[in-house]
C-alpha positions as CSV (number, residue, x, y, z in Angstrom):
1,M,58.0,33.9,58.9
2,R,59.8,34.0,62.2
3,Y,58.5,35.2,65.2
4,V,59.9,37.6,67.7
5,P,58.3,39.0,70.9
6,V,58.0,42.8,70.6
7,E,61.2,43.5,73.5
8,E,62.9,41.1,71.5
9,A,61.9,43.4,68.2
10,R,62.8,46.3,70.2
11,K,66.4,46.0,71.1
12,R,67.2,44.0,67.3
13,L,65.2,46.4,65.6
14,G,68.4,47.0,63.2
15,T,68.9,43.5,62.4
16,L,65.1,42.4,61.6
17,V,64.7,45.4,59.2
18,R,67.8,43.8,57.9
19,E,66.4,40.2,57.1
20,A,63.1,41.3,56.0
21,S,64.4,43.6,53.3
22,A,66.3,40.4,52.3
23,G,62.6,38.9,51.9
24,T,62.8,37.1,55.0
25,P,58.9,38.3,57.1
26,V,59.2,39.3,60.5
27,T,56.1,38.2,63.2
28,I,56.2,40.6,66.4
29,G,53.5,39.7,69.2
30,R,52.7,39.7,72.4
31,R,52.3,36.9,75.1
32,G,52.5,34.6,71.5
33,T,49.6,36.3,69.6
34,E,50.9,37.5,66.7
35,Q,50.7,41.3,66.2
36,A,52.1,43.1,63.3
37,V,54.4,41.6,60.5
38,L,57.8,43.4,59.0
39,L,58.3,43.2,55.4
40,S,60.4,44.4,52.6
41,E,59.1,47.2,50.7
42,E,59.0,45.3,47.6
43,E,57.2,42.8,49.4
44,Y,54.7,45.7,50.6
45,A,54.3,47.3,47.1
46,R,54.0,44.1,45.6
47,L,50.6,43.4,48.3
48,R,49.6,47.0,48.0
49,Q,49.5,46.5,43.8
50,I,47.3,43.1,44.2
51,E,44.7,45.0,46.5
52,D,44.7,47.9,44.4
53,E,44.3,45.8,41.1
54,A,41.4,43.7,43.1
55,A,40.0,47.2,44.3
56,R,40.1,48.1,40.4
57,M,38.0,45.1,39.5
58,R,35.2,45.7,41.9
59,F,34.7,49.0,40.7
60,K,34.4,47.6,37.5
61,E,32.0,45.1,38.4
62,A,30.1,47.8,40.2
63,L,30.1,49.7,37.1
64,E,28.7,47.1,34.9
65,A,26.2,46.1,37.0
66,I,25.0,49.8,37.6
67,A,24.6,50.0,33.7
68,M,22.9,47.0,33.3
69,N,20.4,48.4,35.5
70,V,20.3,51.5,33.8
71,R,19.7,50.2,30.4
72,E,17.1,47.7,32.3
73,Q,15.1,50.5,33.6
74,K,15.4,52.6,30.1
75,V,16.8,56.0,32.8
76,P,16.9,58.7,30.2
77,R,20.6,59.2,29.3
78,K,20.3,63.1,31.0
79,V,19.8,61.9,34.1
80,V,22.7,59.6,34.3
81,E,24.9,62.4,33.1
82,E,23.6,64.5,35.8
83,A,24.2,61.9,38.3
84,I,27.6,61.8,37.0
85,R,28.2,65.2,37.5
86,A,27.4,65.4,40.9
87,A,29.4,62.3,42.0
88,R,32.4,64.1,40.2
89,R,31.4,67.2,42.5
90,R,32.3,65.4,45.4
């Protein structure tokens, strides 16, 4: 990954976009401090997919924990169904 100062990035944006599209991420920053990264659309989509899958896994784990808690506390089915309907309305 290559570091490019903001001023240089402004002047060479087209070239940097081509580099990123070809698979070479470019870090853009000020005074030697990284501020942003220019990525290809494919890399960005791959990272989003990883993030989405991690969110799905966390949600699944949370639902499993809720289900276990409901069973342990012997919450009546009617109460659970009411809570689900209320959550869907939000």
